[in-house]
C-alpha positions as CSV (number, residue, x, y, z in Angstrom):
1,M,-80.0,-24.6,-9.9
2,N,-80.7,-26.0,-6.4
3,S,-78.2,-28.7,-5.4
4,S,-80.3,-29.8,-2.4
5,K,-82.9,-31.3,-4.8
6,K,-80.8,-34.2,-6.1
7,K,-82.6,-36.2,-8.7
8,E,-83.0,-39.9,-8.1
9,F,-82.7,-42.8,-10.6
10,P,-85.8,-45.0,-11.0
11,K,-86.2,-48.0,-8.8
12,R,-86.4,-50.5,-11.6
13,F,-84.2,-51.4,-14.6
14,P,-84.1,-50.5,-17.4
15,F,-84.3,-46.7,-17.4
16,W,-83.0,-43.8,-19.4
17,A,-80.2,-41.7,-18.1
18,R,-77.7,-39.1,-19.4
19,L,-74.1,-39.9,-19.6
20,K,-72.1,-36.9,-18.2
21,I,-69.4,-37.6,-20.8
22,S,-70.0,-37.8,-24.5
23,K,-72.0,-34.6,-24.7
24,N,-74.6,-35.8,-22.2
25,R,-75.7,-38.5,-24.6
26,P,-78.8,-40.5,-23.6
27,T,-78.1,-44.0,-22.5
28,L,-80.2,-47.1,-21.5
29,V,-79.1,-48.3,-18.0
30,I,-79.7,-52.0,-17.8
31,D,-78.0,-53.2,-14.6
32,E,-75.8,-52.4,-11.6
33,T,-72.3,-53.9,-11.1
34,D,-68.9,-53.1,-9.6
35,V,-66.6,-51.3,-11.9
36,L,-63.0,-50.1,-11.9
37,D,-62.8,-46.3,-11.5
38,K,-59.7,-45.6,-13.6
39,K,-59.1,-42.2,-11.9
40,K,-59.2,-43.6,-8.3
41,N,-57.8,-47.0,-9.4
42,Q,-60.4,-48.8,-7.2
43,I,-63.6,-50.7,-7.5
44,V,-66.8,-48.6,-7.2
45,D,-70.5,-48.9,-7.8
46,G,-71.4,-48.7,-11.4
47,F,-74.0,-49.2,-14.1
48,V,-74.1,-51.4,-17.2
49,H,-75.5,-49.2,-20.0
50,R,-76.0,-49.0,-23.7
51,E,-75.5,-45.6,-25.3
52,V,-78.1,-44.3,-27.8
53,I,-76.9,-42.9,-31.1
54,H,-78.4,-42.0,-34.5
55,T,-75.7,-43.7,-36.5
56,E,-75.8,-47.3,-37.5
57,K,-72.0,-47.8,-37.9
58,P,-71.2,-51.4,-36.9
59,S,-73.9,-53.9,-38.0
60,D,-74.3,-55.2,-34.4
61,Y,-75.8,-51.9,-33.1
62,E,-79.4,-52.6,-32.2
63,K,-82.2,-50.5,-33.7
64,V,-84.6,-49.1,-31.1
65,V,-88.2,-49.6,-32.3
66,P,-90.3,-47.6,-31.6
67,N,-88.1,-44.5,-31.2
68,P,-88.2,-43.6,-27.4
69,N,-88.1,-39.9,-28.1
70,P,-91.5,-38.7,-29.3
71,E,-90.0,-35.5,-30.8
72,D,-87.3,-37.3,-32.9
73,F,-88.1,-39.1,-36.1
74,K,-84.6,-40.3,-37.0
75,P,-83.9,-44.0,-36.2
76,M,-82.0,-44.6,-33.0
77,Y,-79.5,-47.4,-32.3
78,L,-78.1,-48.9,-29.1
79,K,-74.3,-49.4,-28.8
80,R,-72.8,-52.5,-27.1
81,P,-73.1,-52.7,-23.3
82,R,-70.4,-51.0,-21.3
83,K,-69.7,-50.5,-17.6
84,L,-69.0,-47.1,-16.0
85,P,-69.1,-45.6,-12.4
86,K,-72.5,-44.3,-11.3
87,K,-71.0,-40.8,-10.7
88,L,-70.8,-40.4,-14.5
89,F,-74.6,-40.7,-14.9
90,K,-77.5,-38.3,-14.2
91,P,-81.3,-38.9,-14.5
92,H,-82.8,-38.3,-17.9
93,E,-85.5,-35.7,-17.9
94,G,-86.7,-35.9,-21.5
95,G,-90.0,-37.8,-21.2
96,W,-88.8,-40.7,-23.2
97,T,-90.8,-43.9,-23.4
98,M,-89.4,-47.4,-22.9
99,P,-90.1,-49.8,-25.8
100,K,-91.8,-53.0,-24.6
101,N,-89.1,-55.3,-26.0
102,L,-86.3,-53.5,-24.1
103,R,-88.4,-53.4,-20.9
104,S,-89.2,-57.1,-21.0
105,R,-85.5,-58.0,-21.8
106,Y,-83.9,-56.0,-19.0
107,E,-86.6,-55.6,-16.4
108,K,-85.5,-56.2,-12.8
109,K,-85.5,-54.4,-9.5
110,K,-82.5,-52.5,-8.2
111,K,-80.6,-54.2,-5.4
């Protein structure tokens, strides 16, 4: 793996990324914000995101229609928004599509 070819995040929100924690779970990144890095105990750049899961546990998880992964037929759900430091994210390379309703709700340019 060549570390000099660092992958970039897209220039517009929303976009799919991988969360380096939680088994590299896919996540929908919807905004940028300052967050508290608990390890450093200081404010750093971060993302507001919603993790994608297959389980509809709490009734307030939002179903993603159509499923963004063309190879997966199980329904997907978005968890509530959370904020984490940018260093915990990496670009998603799965070829997922962005449902129109999510794009129109969260679309904006990065700062």
